[in-house]
ZAGU-717046 format. One record per residue: residue number from 1; residue in one letter; z, x, y of N, C-alpha, C in turn. Coordinates in Angstrom, 2 decimals. Each point is the difference from the previous one (the first is absolute). Example, Ala and Ser with C-alpha at 12.3 -4.5 7.8 and 13.67 -1.06 7.14 Angstrom:
BEGIN
<node 1; "A"; <7.80; 13.19; -5.69>; <0.00; -0.89; 1.19>; <0.00; 0.90; 1.20>> <node 2; "S"; <-0.72; -0.35; 1.05>; <0.06; 0.82; 1.19>; <0.73; -0.77; 1.09>> 
END
This chain:
BEGIN
<node 1; "M"; <93.48; 22.05; 88.68>; <0.20; -1.40; -0.29>; <-1.20; -0.78; 0.59>> <node 2; "K"; <-0.59; -0.82; -0.80>; <-1.07; -0.88; 0.53>; <0.55; -1.38; 0.27>> <node 3; "S"; <-0.58; -0.65; 0.99>; <0.40; -1.35; 0.36>; <-1.24; -0.76; 0.47>> <node 4; "S"; <0.18; -1.32; 0.19>; <-1.14; -0.82; 0.45>; <0.34; -0.62; 1.32>> <node 5; "L"; <-1.06; -0.23; 0.83>; <0.25; -0.72; 1.23>; <0.19; -1.47; -0.34>> <node 6; "I"; <0.88; -0.66; 0.79>; <0.33; -1.40; -0.21>; <-0.49; -0.75; 1.21>> <node 7; "K"; <-0.69; -1.13; -0.24>; <-0.47; -0.81; 1.13>; <1.17; -0.76; 0.63>> <node 8; "I"; <0.15; 0.13; 1.31>; <1.03; -0.70; 0.75>; <-0.70; -0.62; 1.18>> <node 9; "G"; <-0.39; -1.26; -0.09>; <-0.80; -0.66; 1.04>; <-1.31; 0.76; 0.21>> <node 10; "N"; <-0.31; 0.44; 1.21>; <-1.20; 0.77; 0.31>; <0.23; 1.45; -0.13>> <node 11; "S"; <1.22; 0.41; -0.41>; <0.34; 1.44; -0.12>; <0.20; 0.40; -1.46>> <node 12; "K"; <0.37; 1.25; -0.18>; <0.31; 0.44; -1.39>; <1.37; 0.70; 0.08>> <node 13; "G"; <0.71; 0.03; -1.09>; <1.30; 0.62; -0.06>; <0.08; 0.91; -1.22>> <node 14; "I"; <1.05; 0.79; -0.02>; <0.24; 0.96; -1.10>; <1.40; -0.27; -0.55>> <node 15; "R"; <0.14; -0.08; -1.31>; <1.36; -0.07; -0.62>; <0.48; 1.44; -0.16>> <node 16; "I"; <1.23; 0.24; 0.45>; <0.60; 1.35; -0.17>; <1.21; -0.12; -0.87>> <node 17; "N"; <0.07; 0.78; -1.03>; <1.08; 0.01; -0.97>; <1.32; 0.26; 0.75>> <node 18; "S"; <1.08; -0.70; -0.36>; <1.25; 0.09; 0.71>; <0.59; 1.46; -0.11>> <node 19; "G"; <-0.30; 0.69; -1.08>; <0.48; 1.37; -0.09>; <-0.62; 0.90; 1.08>> <node 20; "I"; <-1.29; -0.20; 0.24>; <-0.69; 0.75; 1.05>; <0.54; -0.36; 1.35>> <node 21; "I"; <0.26; -1.29; 0.20>; <0.56; -0.41; 1.28>; <1.32; 0.67; 0.29>> <node 22; "K"; <0.88; 0.02; -1.01>; <1.29; 0.69; 0.16>; <-0.13; 1.46; 0.23>> <node 23; "E"; <-0.89; 0.64; -0.82>; <-0.15; 1.45; 0.09>; <-0.54; 0.47; 1.36>> <node 24; "C"; <-0.83; -0.87; 0.63>; <-0.59; 0.30; 1.34>; <0.87; -0.43; 1.13>> <node 25; "G"; <1.05; -0.74; -0.31>; <0.93; -0.52; 1.06>; <-0.66; -1.07; 0.84>> <node 26; "L"; <-0.89; -0.76; -0.59>; <-0.71; -1.07; 0.74>; <0.93; -1.20; 0.21>> <node 27; "D"; <-0.17; -0.69; 1.10>; <0.78; -1.21; 0.30>; <-1.01; -1.06; 0.43>> <node 28; "N"; <0.38; -1.01; 0.71>; <-0.88; -1.11; 0.33>; <-1.11; 0.50; 0.99>> <node 29; "E"; <0.33; 0.97; 0.85>; <-1.04; 0.49; 0.91>; <-0.42; 1.38; -0.43>> <node 30; "I"; <-1.32; 0.19; 0.03>; <-0.58; 1.29; -0.44>; <-1.03; 0.51; 0.99>> <node 31; "E"; <-0.33; 1.28; -0.07>; <-1.10; 0.56; 0.80>; <-1.21; 0.09; -0.90>> <node 32; "I"; <-1.20; -0.40; 0.42>; <-1.18; 0.13; -0.80>; <-1.06; 0.78; 0.82>> <node 33; "K"; <-0.58; 1.06; -0.62>; <-1.01; 0.77; 0.63>; <-1.13; 0.25; -0.92>> <node 34; "V"; <-1.17; 0.30; 0.55>; <-1.13; 0.43; -0.79>; <-0.36; 1.42; 0.43>> <node 35; "V"; <0.07; 0.95; -0.95>; <-0.29; 1.42; 0.27>; <-0.99; 0.45; -1.05>> <node 36; "D"; <-1.16; 0.44; 0.44>; <-1.11; 0.46; -0.90>; <-0.30; -1.07; -1.12>> <node 37; "K"; <-0.13; -1.22; 0.43>; <-0.34; -1.12; -0.86>; <1.12; -0.22; -1.05>> <node 38; "K"; <1.22; 0.40; 0.30>; <1.13; -0.24; -0.89>; <1.01; -0.89; 0.73>> <node 39; "L"; <0.53; -0.95; -0.70>; <0.96; -0.93; 0.57>; <1.39; 0.65; -0.15>> <node 40; "I"; <0.76; 0.18; 1.05>; <1.29; 0.64; -0.04>; <1.06; -1.04; 0.42>> <node 41; "I"; <0.97; -0.28; -0.84>; <1.10; -0.94; 0.32>; <1.22; 0.83; 0.04>> <node 42; "E"; <0.77; -0.12; 1.11>; <1.26; 0.72; 0.26>; <1.09; -0.89; 0.45>> <node 43; "A"; <1.23; 0.40; -0.27>; <1.11; -0.66; 0.52>; <0.03; 0.18; 1.52>> <node 44; "V"; <0.44; -1.00; 0.77>; <0.07; 0.06; 1.43>; <1.08; 1.04; 0.37>> <node 45; "K"; <-0.34; 0.95; 0.80>; <1.02; 1.03; 0.43>; <0.85; -0.58; 1.15>> <node 46; "E"; <1.28; 0.22; -0.10>; <0.92; -0.47; 1.03>; <-0.20; 0.83; 1.26>> <node 47; "P"; <-0.15; -0.63; 1.16>; <-0.19; 0.73; 1.27>; <1.23; 0.97; 0.19>> <node 48; "R"; <-0.19; 1.17; 0.40>; <0.99; 0.94; 0.38>; <0.93; 0.35; -1.23>> <node 49; "A"; <-0.52; -0.14; -1.19>; <0.78; 0.20; -1.25>; <0.55; 1.41; -0.09>> <node 50; "N"; <-0.70; 0.96; 0.41>; <0.43; 1.42; -0.14>; <0.50; 0.62; 1.28>> <node 51; "W"; <0.25; -0.83; 1.04>; <0.39; 0.60; 1.23>; <1.35; 0.69; -0.09>> <node 52; "N"; <0.96; -0.60; -0.66>; <1.32; 0.58; -0.08>; <-0.04; 1.38; -0.66>> <node 53; "K"; <-0.76; 0.15; -1.06>; <-0.15; 1.27; -0.70>; <-0.64; 1.02; 0.96>> <node 54; "S"; <-1.02; -0.45; 0.74>; <-0.70; 0.90; 0.97>; <0.95; 0.43; 1.11>> <node 55; "F"; <0.78; -0.92; 0.50>; <0.97; 0.36; 1.05>; <1.03; 1.04; -0.43>> <node 56; "K"; <0.46; -0.21; -1.24>; <0.98; 1.02; -0.55>; <-0.66; 1.36; -0.14>> <node 57; "K"; <-1.25; 0.05; -0.47>; <-0.76; 1.24; -0.12>; <-0.17; 0.67; 1.35>> <node 58; "M"; <-0.34; -0.82; 1.01>; <-0.18; 0.52; 1.35>; <1.32; 0.61; 0.52>> <node 59; "H"; <1.07; -0.74; -0.22>; <1.30; 0.50; 0.45>; <0.38; 1.35; -0.62>> <node 60; "K"; <-0.25; 0.11; -1.30>; <0.35; 1.26; -0.70>; <-0.81; 1.19; 0.55>> <node 61; "S"; <-1.23; -0.26; 0.44>; <-0.81; 1.07; 0.48>; <0.05; 0.13; 1.56>> <node 62; "N"; <0.96; -0.68; 0.60>; <0.16; -0.05; 1.48>; <-1.25; -0.41; 0.73>> <node 63; "D"; <-0.70; -0.93; -0.61>; <-1.21; -0.51; 0.57>; <0.24; -1.46; 0.54>> <node 64; "D"; <1.22; -0.32; 0.38>; <0.29; -1.33; 0.48>; <0.37; -0.05; 1.45>> <node 65; "I"; <-0.50; 0.94; 0.74>; <0.29; 0.07; 1.46>; <-0.87; -1.03; 0.71>> <node 66; "L"; <0.53; -0.69; 0.98>; <-0.71; -1.00; 0.77>; <-1.13; 0.70; 0.75>> <node 67; "L"; <-1.19; -0.50; -0.16>; <-1.17; 0.65; 0.63>; <-0.28; -0.54; 1.45>> <node 68; "I"; <0.49; -1.13; 0.29>; <-0.16; -0.58; 1.30>; <1.33; 0.06; 0.74>> <node 69; "E"; <-0.03; 0.53; 1.21>; <1.21; 0.17; 0.78>; <0.68; -1.37; 0.18>> <node 70; "N"; <1.29; -0.05; -0.24>; <0.72; -1.24; 0.16>; <0.69; 0.05; 1.38>> <node 71; "S"; <-0.81; -0.27; 1.01>; <0.52; 0.09; 1.37>; <0.33; -1.34; 0.56>> <node 72; "N"; <1.15; -0.11; 0.66>; <0.39; -1.23; 0.66>; <-0.15; 0.18; 1.49>> <node 73; "A"; <-0.84; 0.86; 0.45>; <-0.17; 0.26; 1.45>; <-0.40; -1.23; 0.79>> <node 74; "F"; <-0.72; -0.89; -0.61>; <-0.41; -1.19; 0.71>; <1.12; -1.01; 0.14>> <node 75; "D"; <1.10; 0.18; -0.65>; <1.12; -0.95; 0.06>; <0.56; -0.16; 1.43>> <node 76; "K"; <-0.08; 1.04; 0.81>; <0.57; -0.10; 1.33>; <-0.74; -1.04; 0.86>> <node 77; "D"; <-1.27; -0.36; -0.33>; <-0.79; -0.90; 0.71>; <0.34; -1.45; -0.38>> <node 78; "W"; <0.68; -0.16; -1.14>; <0.34; -1.35; -0.47>; <1.36; -0.48; 0.45>> <node 79; "E"; <0.09; -1.26; 0.27>; <1.33; -0.55; 0.29>; <0.44; -0.76; -1.23>> <node 80; "W"; <1.09; 0.50; -0.67>; <0.48; -0.56; -1.22>; <0.91; -1.10; 0.21>> 
END
């Protein structure tokens, strides 16, 4: 699909067909990158979006053991 740059003040903009916007899952906020002189526009990824899936996978493979010792040895020095 060809498109033209649109003048917006001192900048330029691009019109994107609504079908393309829906297909790509774009919303008001997007990620824009330049890779090898190509403009890449992507939907913003939700932080920690796949964590739950990863945690379940870790649990199934018994890879969810706490790596840092959970010691309360210092508690005796505190007055609660």
